[in-house]
C-alpha positions as CSV (number, residue, x, y, z in Angstrom):
1,X,0.1,0.0,-0.1
2,X,1.3,3.4,-0.8
3,X,1.2,5.5,1.8
4,X,-0.4,9.3,1.1
5,X,1.7,12.2,-0.2
6,X,1.4,13.5,3.4
7,X,4.1,11.0,4.9
8,X,7.3,13.0,5.2
9,X,9.1,10.1,3.4
10,X,8.2,11.5,0.1
11,X,9.7,14.6,0.4
12,X,12.7,13.1,1.6
13,X,12.9,10.9,-1.3
14,X,12.2,14.0,-3.6
15,X,15.1,16.1,-2.1
16,X,17.7,13.3,-2.0
17,X,17.7,13.1,1.6
18,X,16.8,9.3,1.7
19,X,19.4,7.3,-0.6
20,X,17.7,4.5,-2.2
21,X,18.8,2.2,-5.2
22,X,15.9,0.8,-6.8
23,X,16.1,-2.6,-8.5
24,X,14.4,-1.4,-11.8
25,X,16.2,1.8,-13.1
26,X,13.5,4.1,-13.8
27,X,12.6,4.9,-10.4
28,X,16.2,5.8,-9.8
29,X,15.9,8.4,-12.9
30,X,12.8,9.7,-11.8
31,X,13.9,10.6,-8.5
32,X,17.3,11.7,-10.0
33,X,15.3,14.1,-12.1
34,X,13.5,15.5,-9.0
35,X,16.6,16.0,-7.3
36,X,17.9,18.5,-10.0
37,X,14.6,20.1,-10.5
38,X,14.7,21.3,-6.6
39,X,18.8,22.0,-7.0
40,X,17.7,24.6,-9.6
41,X,14.7,25.9,-7.3
42,X,14.1,24.5,-3.8
43,X,10.7,26.4,-3.6
44,X,7.9,25.2,-1.8
45,X,6.0,25.0,-5.3
46,X,8.5,22.7,-6.7
47,X,8.9,20.4,-3.8
48,X,5.2,20.0,-4.1
49,X,5.3,19.4,-7.5
50,X,8.4,17.0,-7.1
51,X,6.2,15.2,-4.3
52,X,3.4,14.8,-6.4
53,X,5.7,13.2,-9.6
54,X,7.3,10.7,-7.1
55,X,4.1,9.6,-5.6
56,X,2.2,9.5,-9.0
57,X,5.3,7.5,-10.4
58,X,5.3,5.1,-7.4
59,X,1.4,4.5,-7.3
60,X,1.6,3.9,-11.0
61,X,3.9,1.1,-11.0
62,X,3.2,0.0,-7.2
63,X,3.4,-3.5,-8.3
64,X,7.1,-3.5,-9.6
65,X,8.3,-1.5,-6.5
66,X,6.3,-2.9,-3.9
67,X,9.0,-5.0,-2.1
68,X,11.3,-1.9,-1.7
69,X,8.7,0.3,-0.9
70,X,7.6,-1.4,1.8
71,X,11.3,-1.8,3.5
72,X,11.4,2.3,3.0
73,X,8.0,2.9,4.4
């Protein structure tokens, strides 16, 4: 089960504060993209957009990342 967007780990993932190497590389690429966006513009609005993007990605591909997300959350 995917936690709600309000869970603090989503922000930590988007910012790169939690270091994770997912088995399926697409998750790593998406997180790196969000981290670059936040490095360029660290506003609250950009952070919310990145959290939305990260949450939507892992919700869409929950079955692929289920085991890794379970250990993370």
